[in-house]
C-alpha positions as CSV (number, residue, x, y, z in Angstrom):
1,X,31.8,21.9,8.6
2,X,30.1,19.4,6.9
3,X,32.3,17.2,4.5
4,X,30.6,17.0,0.9
5,X,30.4,13.8,-0.5
6,X,31.3,13.3,-4.4
7,X,28.4,11.4,-6.0
8,X,28.1,9.9,-9.6
9,X,25.3,11.6,-11.6
10,X,22.9,10.0,-14.4
11,X,20.6,11.9,-16.5
12,X,17.2,10.6,-17.9
13,X,14.3,12.1,-19.2
14,X,12.2,10.6,-16.7
15,X,12.9,8.8,-13.5
16,X,10.2,6.6,-11.9
17,X,10.5,5.8,-8.3
18,X,8.9,2.3,-7.8
19,X,8.3,-0.3,-9.5
20,X,4.7,-0.8,-8.8
21,X,1.6,-0.9,-10.8
22,X,1.5,2.7,-11.4
23,X,4.9,3.1,-12.0
24,X,5.4,0.3,-14.3
25,X,2.4,1.3,-16.1
26,X,3.9,4.9,-16.8
27,X,7.2,3.2,-17.8
28,X,5.5,1.1,-20.4
29,X,3.4,3.9,-21.9
30,X,6.1,6.4,-22.3
31,X,8.1,4.0,-24.3
32,X,5.4,2.9,-26.5
33,X,4.8,6.8,-27.1
34,X,8.2,7.2,-27.8
35,X,8.8,4.0,-29.9
36,X,5.7,4.9,-31.8
37,X,6.9,8.5,-32.5
38,X,10.9,7.2,-33.2
39,X,11.9,9.6,-30.6
40,X,14.6,8.7,-28.4
41,X,13.7,8.8,-24.5
42,X,15.3,7.4,-21.5
43,X,13.3,6.0,-18.8
44,X,14.7,4.9,-15.6
45,X,12.9,2.9,-12.7
46,X,14.1,2.6,-9.4
47,X,12.9,-0.3,-6.7
48,X,14.1,-0.4,-3.6
49,X,13.4,-4.1,-3.0
50,X,15.5,-6.8,-3.9
51,X,13.5,-7.6,-7.1
52,X,10.8,-6.4,-8.8
53,X,7.5,-7.6,-6.7
54,X,9.6,-8.3,-3.7
55,X,7.6,-5.5,-1.8
56,X,4.2,-5.8,-3.6
57,X,1.1,-6.6,-1.4
58,X,-2.4,-6.8,-2.7
59,X,-5.4,-8.8,-2.3
60,X,-6.0,-9.1,-5.1
61,X,-8.8,-9.1,-7.5
62,X,-8.1,-7.4,-10.4
63,X,-10.2,-5.4,-13.0
64,X,-7.7,-5.5,-16.6
65,X,-9.3,-2.0,-17.7
66,X,-6.1,-0.4,-17.9
67,X,-4.3,-3.5,-18.3
68,X,-6.4,-3.8,-21.9
69,X,-5.6,0.1,-22.7
70,X,-1.7,-0.5,-22.2
71,X,-1.3,-3.8,-23.9
72,X,-4.7,-5.1,-25.4
73,X,-3.1,-8.1,-26.3
74,X,-2.1,-9.0,-22.7
75,X,-3.3,-12.6,-23.0
76,X,-1.2,-13.3,-25.8
77,X,1.7,-12.0,-24.0
78,X,1.3,-14.2,-20.9
79,X,0.1,-11.6,-18.2
80,X,-0.4,-13.6,-15.4
81,X,-4.2,-13.3,-15.2
82,X,-5.4,-17.1,-15.0
83,X,-8.1,-17.5,-12.7
84,X,-11.3,-15.7,-13.3
85,X,-13.7,-14.9,-10.6
86,X,-16.4,-17.3,-10.8
87,X,-18.5,-16.4,-7.7
88,X,-18.9,-14.1,-4.9
89,X,-20.2,-14.6,-1.5
90,X,-20.2,-11.5,1.3
91,X,-20.9,-12.5,5.0
92,X,-21.8,-10.5,8.4
93,X,-20.1,-12.3,11.2
94,X,-21.9,-11.9,14.1
95,X,-19.8,-13.6,16.6
96,X,-16.8,-15.9,16.9
97,X,-19.6,-19.0,15.7
98,X,-22.0,-17.0,13.9
99,X,-22.4,-15.7,10.5
100,X,-24.9,-14.4,7.8
101,X,-24.4,-14.9,4.1
102,X,-26.1,-11.5,2.5
103,X,-28.3,-11.6,-0.3
104,X,-26.7,-10.6,-3.3
105,X,-29.3,-7.7,-3.7
106,X,-28.1,-6.2,-0.7
107,X,-24.5,-6.1,-1.8
108,X,-23.2,-2.8,-3.0
109,X,-22.8,-3.0,-6.8
110,X,-19.3,-1.9,-6.2
111,X,-18.6,-5.2,-4.2
112,X,-19.9,-7.0,-7.3
113,X,-16.9,-9.3,-8.8
114,X,-18.8,-11.4,-11.4
115,X,-21.2,-10.5,-14.1
116,X,-21.1,-7.8,-16.5
117,X,-19.1,-6.9,-19.4
118,X,-15.7,-7.0,-17.7
119,X,-13.9,-10.2,-16.4
120,X,-12.3,-9.8,-13.0
121,X,-9.2,-12.1,-12.0
122,X,-7.4,-13.4,-8.9
123,X,-4.0,-12.7,-9.2
124,X,-1.0,-12.1,-7.4
125,X,0.1,-8.6,-7.8
126,X,3.7,-9.3,-7.3
127,X,3.8,-11.6,-10.4
128,X,1.7,-8.9,-12.2
129,X,4.4,-6.4,-11.3
130,X,7.3,-9.0,-12.5
131,X,5.6,-9.3,-15.9
132,X,5.0,-5.8,-16.2
133,X,8.8,-5.3,-15.7
134,X,9.5,-7.5,-18.5
135,X,7.2,-5.7,-21.0
136,X,8.8,-2.3,-20.0
137,X,12.5,-3.8,-20.3
138,X,11.5,-5.2,-23.7
139,X,10.6,-1.4,-24.6
140,X,13.7,-0.2,-23.2
141,X,13.2,1.0,-20.0
142,X,16.1,0.5,-17.4
143,X,15.2,-0.9,-14.0
144,X,17.2,-0.7,-11.2
145,X,15.9,-3.0,-8.4
146,X,17.8,-2.9,-4.9
147,X,18.2,0.9,-5.0
148,X,16.4,3.1,-2.5
149,X,15.5,6.4,-3.3
150,X,16.2,8.6,-0.3
151,X,15.3,11.9,-1.0
152,X,13.9,14.3,-4.2
153,X,16.7,16.7,-5.3
154,X,15.0,19.9,-5.3
155,X,16.6,23.2,-6.5
156,X,15.2,26.3,-6.6
157,X,11.5,25.0,-5.8
158,X,11.9,22.6,-9.0
159,X,12.2,18.6,-8.8
160,X,15.3,17.7,-10.5
161,X,15.6,13.7,-9.7
162,X,16.2,11.8,-6.6
163,X,19.1,10.9,-4.7
164,X,20.1,7.3,-4.1
165,X,20.6,6.3,-0.4
166,X,24.4,5.4,0.4
167,X,25.1,1.6,0.7
168,X,27.1,0.4,3.1
169,X,26.8,2.7,6.4
170,X,27.5,1.4,9.5
171,X,24.7,1.8,12.7
172,X,27.0,4.5,13.8
173,X,26.6,6.6,10.8
174,X,29.9,6.2,9.5
175,X,31.3,4.5,6.1
176,X,32.0,0.5,6.3
177,X,34.5,-0.7,4.0
178,X,32.8,-1.0,0.5
179,X,30.9,2.0,1.3
180,X,29.4,3.3,-1.5
181,X,27.9,6.7,-1.7
182,X,24.1,7.3,-3.4
183,X,24.2,8.1,-7.2
184,X,22.3,10.8,-8.1
185,X,19.5,10.6,-10.7
186,X,18.7,13.5,-12.5
187,X,15.6,14.1,-14.9
188,X,13.5,16.2,-16.7
189,X,10.7,14.7,-15.0
190,X,10.2,12.5,-11.7
191,X,7.2,10.5,-11.4
192,X,6.9,9.4,-7.8
193,X,5.0,6.0,-7.6
194,X,6.1,4.6,-3.9
195,X,3.0,3.3,-3.0
196,X,0.8,4.3,0.2
197,X,2.7,6.8,2.3
198,X,5.7,7.0,0.0
199,X,8.1,8.7,2.5
200,X,9.4,10.9,-0.3
201,X,5.5,11.6,-1.4
202,X,4.8,12.4,2.1
203,X,7.7,15.4,2.1
204,X,6.6,16.5,-1.3
205,X,2.9,16.7,0.0
206,X,4.0,19.1,2.5
207,X,6.7,21.0,0.9
208,X,4.1,22.0,-2.0
209,X,1.1,22.3,0.2
210,X,-0.6,19.5,-2.2
211,X,-3.4,18.4,0.5
212,X,-4.7,22.0,0.9
213,X,-8.2,22.1,1.3
214,X,-8.4,18.3,1.2
215,X,-9.3,15.9,4.1
216,X,-6.6,14.2,5.6
217,X,-5.5,10.8,4.1
218,X,-7.2,7.7,5.6
219,X,-5.2,4.6,5.9
220,X,-6.2,1.0,6.8
221,X,-3.9,-1.6,7.5
222,X,-4.0,-4.8,5.1
223,X,-2.5,-8.3,6.5
224,X,-2.4,-11.0,4.2
225,X,-1.5,-14.7,4.3
226,X,-1.3,-17.4,1.4
227,X,-2.2,-20.8,2.2
228,X,-2.0,-24.3,-0.3
229,X,-4.9,-25.8,0.6
230,X,-6.3,-29.6,-0.3
231,X,-7.7,-30.2,-3.9
232,X,-10.9,-31.0,-2.6
233,X,-11.7,-27.9,-0.9
234,X,-10.2,-25.5,-3.5
235,X,-12.6,-23.6,-5.6
236,X,-10.4,-21.6,-8.3
237,X,-12.2,-18.0,-8.4
238,X,-14.3,-18.3,-5.6
239,X,-14.3,-14.5,-3.7
240,X,-15.8,-14.6,-0.1
241,X,-15.6,-11.1,1.7
242,X,-17.2,-10.0,4.9
243,X,-17.4,-7.7,7.9
244,X,-18.5,-7.6,11.6
245,X,-16.6,-10.1,14.3
246,X,-13.9,-9.7,15.1
247,X,-13.9,-5.9,15.1
248,X,-16.2,-4.3,17.5
249,X,-18.8,-1.8,16.5
250,X,-16.2,1.5,16.9
251,X,-13.5,-0.3,14.6
252,X,-14.0,-0.5,11.0
253,X,-12.9,-3.1,8.2
254,X,-13.3,-6.2,6.7
255,X,-11.7,-9.8,5.7
256,X,-11.3,-11.4,2.2
257,X,-10.7,-14.8,1.4
258,X,-10.0,-16.0,-2.1
259,X,-9.5,-18.9,-4.3
260,X,-6.4,-18.4,-6.8
261,X,-4.7,-20.7,-9.1
262,X,-2.1,-23.5,-8.1
263,X,-4.3,-24.8,-5.1
264,X,-4.1,-21.6,-3.1
265,X,-6.2,-19.7,-1.0
266,X,-5.5,-15.8,0.0
267,X,-6.8,-15.0,3.5
268,X,-6.5,-11.1,4.7
269,X,-7.9,-8.4,7.1
270,X,-7.9,-4.6,6.3
271,X,-8.3,-2.8,9.3
272,X,-8.9,0.9,9.5
273,X,-6.5,3.1,11.1
274,X,-9.2,5.3,12.3
275,X,-9.6,2.9,15.6
276,X,-10.0,4.3,18.9
277,X,-8.9,1.3,21.3
278,X,-5.1,1.5,21.8
279,X,-5.3,-2.2,23.1
280,X,-6.2,-3.3,19.5
281,X,-3.5,-5.4,17.6
282,X,-4.2,-5.8,14.3
283,X,-2.4,-9.0,13.6
284,X,-4.0,-11.0,16.6
285,X,-7.7,-9.5,15.3
286,X,-6.4,-11.2,12.2
287,X,-5.0,-14.6,13.8
288,X,-8.0,-15.0,15.5
289,X,-10.5,-14.3,12.8
290,X,-9.6,-17.3,11.1
291,X,-11.0,-19.6,13.3
292,X,-14.6,-18.5,12.6
293,X,-16.2,-21.6,10.8
294,X,-16.8,-19.4,7.8
295,X,-13.2,-18.9,6.9
296,X,-12.0,-22.1,8.8
297,X,-13.5,-24.3,6.4
298,X,-11.3,-23.0,3.6
299,X,-8.2,-23.4,5.7
300,X,-8.0,-26.5,7.7
301,X,-5.8,-29.0,6.6
302,X,-3.8,-26.7,4.6
303,X,-0.4,-25.1,4.9
304,X,0.3,-21.4,5.3
305,X,3.4,-20.4,2.9
306,X,3.4,-16.3,3.2
307,X,2.7,-13.7,5.5
308,X,2.8,-9.8,4.6
309,X,1.5,-6.5,6.0
310,X,1.0,-2.9,4.0
311,X,-1.0,0.2,4.7
312,X,-3.4,0.8,2.5
313,X,-4.4,4.5,1.4
314,X,-8.1,4.4,1.5
315,X,-9.3,8.1,1.9
316,X,-10.8,8.5,-2.1
317,X,-11.5,11.5,-3.7
318,X,-12.2,13.9,-0.6
319,X,-8.4,13.1,0.3
320,X,-6.5,13.0,-3.0
321,X,-3.9,15.6,-2.9
322,X,-2.9,17.8,-5.9
323,X,-0.4,15.6,-7.8
324,X,1.5,17.8,-9.9
325,X,4.4,20.2,-8.7
326,X,7.4,21.5,-10.4
327,X,9.4,18.9,-12.1
328,X,7.2,16.1,-11.2
329,X,4.0,14.1,-10.4
330,X,2.6,11.8,-7.7
331,X,1.0,8.5,-9.3
332,X,-1.0,5.4,-7.8
333,X,-1.1,4.8,-4.2
334,X,1.4,7.6,-3.2
335,X,-1.2,9.9,-4.2
336,X,-4.1,7.8,-2.9
337,X,-6.2,6.6,-5.9
338,X,-7.3,3.3,-4.5
339,X,-11.0,3.0,-5.1
340,X,-12.0,1.6,-1.4
341,X,-15.5,1.1,-2.3
342,X,-14.3,-1.7,-4.7
343,X,-11.6,-3.0,-2.3
344,X,-9.2,-2.5,-5.5
345,X,-6.5,0.0,-6.4
346,X,-4.4,-1.5,-9.1
347,X,-6.6,-0.6,-11.9
348,X,-6.9,2.9,-10.7
349,X,-3.1,3.1,-10.2
350,X,-2.4,1.7,-13.6
351,X,-4.8,4.3,-15.2
352,X,-2.8,7.2,-13.4
353,X,0.4,6.0,-14.5
354,X,-1.1,6.1,-17.9
355,X,-2.1,9.4,-17.8
356,X,1.0,10.7,-16.3
357,X,3.1,9.0,-19.1
358,X,0.7,10.8,-21.8
359,X,0.9,14.4,-19.9
360,X,4.9,14.0,-19.7
361,X,5.4,12.6,-23.2
362,X,3.6,15.3,-24.7
363,X,5.4,17.9,-22.7
364,X,8.8,16.4,-24.1
365,X,8.0,15.7,-27.2
366,X,7.2,19.6,-27.7
367,X,10.7,20.1,-26.7
368,X,9.7,20.8,-23.0
369,X,13.3,20.8,-21.3
370,X,11.9,19.6,-17.8
371,X,10.8,21.4,-14.5
372,X,7.6,22.4,-15.6
373,X,4.1,22.0,-13.6
374,X,2.2,19.7,-15.8
375,X,-1.1,21.0,-15.4
376,X,-2.6,19.3,-18.7
377,X,-2.1,16.4,-16.4
378,X,-4.8,17.2,-14.1
379,X,-7.3,17.7,-16.8
380,X,-6.5,14.3,-18.3
381,X,-6.8,12.7,-15.1
382,X,-10.2,14.4,-14.1
383,X,-11.4,13.4,-17.5
384,X,-10.6,9.8,-16.7
385,X,-12.7,6.5,-15.9
386,X,-10.5,6.4,-12.8
387,X,-11.0,9.7,-11.6
388,X,-15.0,9.4,-12.5
389,X,-14.9,5.7,-10.1
390,X,-13.5,8.0,-7.2
391,X,-16.1,10.9,-7.7
392,X,-18.7,8.2,-7.6
393,X,-17.4,6.6,-4.1
394,X,-16.4,10.0,-2.5
395,X,-18.6,9.3,0.6
396,X,-17.8,5.6,0.9
397,X,-15.2,5.9,3.7
398,X,-16.6,8.7,5.6
399,X,-19.9,7.1,5.9
400,X,-18.6,4.0,7.5
401,X,-16.4,6.0,9.5
402,X,-19.3,8.3,10.7
403,X,-22.4,6.0,10.9
404,X,-20.5,2.7,11.4
405,X,-20.0,-0.4,9.2
406,X,-23.8,-1.5,8.8
407,X,-25.4,2.2,9.0
408,X,-22.7,3.3,6.6
409,X,-23.0,0.5,4.2
410,X,-26.4,1.3,3.9
411,X,-25.9,4.9,3.2
412,X,-23.4,4.1,0.5
413,X,-26.0,1.1,-0.8
414,X,-28.4,3.8,-1.4
415,X,-26.0,6.2,-2.8
416,X,-24.8,3.6,-5.3
417,X,-28.4,3.0,-6.3
418,X,-29.0,7.0,-6.9
419,X,-26.1,7.1,-8.6
420,X,-24.1,9.3,-6.2
421,X,-26.8,11.8,-5.5
422,X,-26.8,11.9,-2.0
423,X,-24.5,14.5,-0.1
424,X,-20.8,14.1,0.0
425,X,-19.8,13.3,3.4
426,X,-16.3,14.0,5.1
427,X,-14.2,12.7,7.5
428,X,-11.4,15.4,8.9
429,X,-10.1,13.3,11.6
430,X,-6.7,12.4,11.1
431,X,-6.1,8.5,11.9
432,X,-3.4,9.1,14.5
433,X,-6.1,11.8,16.6
434,X,-9.0,9.4,16.6
435,X,-6.8,7.1,19.3
436,X,-8.4,7.3,22.9
437,X,-6.3,6.8,25.8
438,X,-6.0,3.3,27.3
439,X,-7.8,4.0,30.5
440,X,-10.9,4.4,28.7
441,X,-10.7,0.5,27.7
442,X,-10.3,-2.8,29.0
443,X,-7.1,-4.6,28.0
444,X,-7.7,-7.3,25.4
445,X,-6.6,-11.1,26.3
446,X,-6.0,-12.5,22.9
447,X,-6.1,-16.2,22.5
448,X,-3.1,-18.2,22.0
449,X,-2.3,-19.0,18.2
450,X,-2.9,-22.8,17.7
451,X,-0.4,-23.4,15.2
452,X,-3.0,-24.7,12.9
453,X,-5.0,-21.5,11.8
454,X,-3.4,-19.1,14.1
455,X,0.3,-17.8,14.7
456,X,2.5,-15.8,16.4
457,X,4.5,-12.9,15.1
458,X,8.1,-14.4,14.6
459,X,7.0,-17.2,12.7
460,X,5.1,-14.8,10.3
461,X,7.9,-12.5,9.7
462,X,10.0,-15.4,9.1
463,X,7.4,-16.5,6.1
464,X,7.9,-12.8,5.0
465,X,11.3,-13.3,3.9
466,X,12.4,-9.9,5.9
467,X,16.0,-8.9,6.0
468,X,18.0,-5.9,6.6
469,X,21.6,-5.5,7.3
470,X,21.8,-5.3,11.0
471,X,24.8,-2.7,10.8
472,X,23.3,0.0,9.4
473,X,21.5,3.1,10.7
474,X,17.6,2.6,11.8
475,X,15.2,3.5,9.1
476,X,12.4,4.4,12.0
477,X,13.3,7.7,12.9
478,X,12.0,9.4,16.5
479,X,11.8,12.7,16.7
480,X,11.8,12.7,20.1
481,X,13.3,9.3,21.8
482,X,11.7,9.7,25.3
483,X,8.6,10.2,24.1
484,X,7.1,6.7,24.1
485,X,7.9,6.0,27.6
486,X,7.5,9.7,28.6
487,X,4.4,10.2,27.1
488,X,2.8,7.2,25.0
489,X,3.3,4.5,27.5
490,X,1.1,6.4,30.2
491,X,-1.3,7.8,28.1
492,X,-1.9,5.1,25.3
493,X,0.2,1.9,26.7
494,X,2.5,2.4,23.9
495,X,0.6,1.0,21.3
496,X,3.3,0.7,18.6
497,X,4.1,-2.8,20.1
498,X,0.4,-3.8,19.0
499,X,-0.2,-2.0,16.1
500,X,2.8,-2.9,14.2
501,X,2.1,-6.3,12.6
502,X,5.6,-7.4,12.7
503,X,7.3,-7.2,16.3
504,X,9.2,-3.9,15.7
505,X,8.5,-2.1,18.6
506,X,8.8,-3.6,22.4
507,X,8.6,-1.9,25.7
508,X,11.1,-3.9,27.8
509,X,13.0,-3.4,31.0
510,X,16.2,-2.2,31.7
511,X,18.6,-4.1,34.7
512,X,17.2,-1.3,36.7
513,X,13.6,-2.3,35.8
514,X,12.9,0.9,33.9
515,X,11.0,0.7,30.7
516,X,12.7,1.2,27.8
517,X,11.3,1.4,24.2
518,X,13.5,-0.9,21.7
519,X,13.2,-1.1,17.9
520,X,13.8,-4.2,16.2
521,X,13.9,-2.5,12.8
522,X,15.1,-5.8,11.0
523,X,11.6,-7.1,11.6
524,X,10.0,-4.2,9.4
525,X,8.0,-5.4,6.4
526,X,7.9,-1.6,5.3
527,X,3.9,-1.4,6.1
528,X,4.5,1.9,7.1
529,X,1.4,1.8,9.7
530,X,3.8,3.5,12.5
531,X,4.1,6.5,10.2
532,X,0.6,7.0,10.2
533,X,-0.7,5.6,13.6
534,X,1.5,7.1,16.0
535,X,-0.5,9.1,18.1
536,X,1.8,11.9,18.6
537,X,3.5,11.6,15.0
538,X,6.8,11.0,16.7
539,X,7.9,8.0,14.1
540,X,9.1,8.7,10.5
541,X,9.4,5.9,8.3
542,X,12.7,6.5,5.7
543,X,14.0,4.2,3.4
544,X,16.5,1.6,4.8
545,X,19.5,0.2,2.7
546,X,18.2,-1.0,-0.5
547,X,17.6,-4.7,-1.0
548,X,16.3,-4.9,2.5
549,X,12.8,-5.5,3.8
550,X,10.5,-8.3,2.6
551,X,10.8,-10.6,0.0
552,X,7.1,-11.6,-0.8
553,X,6.7,-14.8,-3.3
554,X,3.6,-14.7,-5.3
555,X,1.7,-12.2,-2.8
């Protein structure tokens, strides 16, 4: 007989899961409307990171369109947008030494970051979220960092809030000294803004069949580093993008390098998780990429000060699930609102949060007690400029997957010139199903890091400030613990030890010489790649104890 745990419960009008751009934008807009209407409203935001911004990782070039709608006076309020985009360069890297700069006329308009009526900025998404949290609290929002939402409370088919994970549970599953049962946070409406591949959002999509009639969501893994560089090679606002080497013709993705403020440069690689070769290691591709002369000249003489990785939901409109269900909404990257044609998602995520806030407040203002399906949200969302952006670029990802980076890029270039008049393409193969047997490829011998431009995983994870309480249950759940060695090792050379960017998964030998699958969950940077790319879909990522994971500064 299962022992019933007594849990404390708190009631709110709205609970928001995740203090990212969409969740915080929604929280601010909800309270703005309540204050304008002189109506009482209780709004709570829960964040699994130790502080707001600790788990936020993005490029980021930011379009302040949604921000200006939320706070027209954002400059006077001191929003951390200080480095305007000044110059764009786009390259095709042909090999380890050669790179061709593309003429501006051949670059798709969605990739242009300078010119036009809207100024774009090189920013830290984490710092933007920290600032948004200050605005939210000033408006009356309650924010609880360090508390991990573990599951949705669903009663008679209606989402009624969330359950916070227990604190102080040992690796054996038994309570330790200081054990605290997780609280129930109940609400009229719950907004899920967990970011890409949110673990509760994933379950809600399945439970309510929200992806019916949609293409499977597609993802990339984004790896990023922050560098301090010498003053003489720093050009604030310079934006570089590129594709080609080191990725082969069957592996899609691209790199970015942005000159931000404080004499810093950010550099990163986004690699589609639809790749075929199980010997590929996104981390090692990123490390060798930095040695290319086009990138190296911006980093040489500098010092790497931060590292991180995060999955990106990049499927676009074709993969966007239904975002409404009884009692709640999926917003931002939990649904997949990123516009990959622009390599930008902060502005569309924020807009989804604003639309959600307006739909929720309208319902509550009319006396709605909650639990309804907010179908008005769908009409408002589909009438928004963010939805129009996604509709215009619906073929972007599928074209690259179908025709390759160059031919797919050409298709998208023509489609954008024609205003989206070409037929809409689809990609119906899930990313995990794209992996082919290891026997079809040669093992890749990656160069050893030099400690100047390239580095190993342990030193990188150290820079992510990742920490988990070691005596707690592993948050990486295997449906079949025997499968990695029994099936994945002979078929795919167990790809988890390479697709994970933090060294979480290893195949080690036991004393008797037999291979064993080892999970170093303490290293986990919460990127969710394992949940997406495992070919058997055997790994499920769930939230560890609140406050665990990376602590990203300025990322």
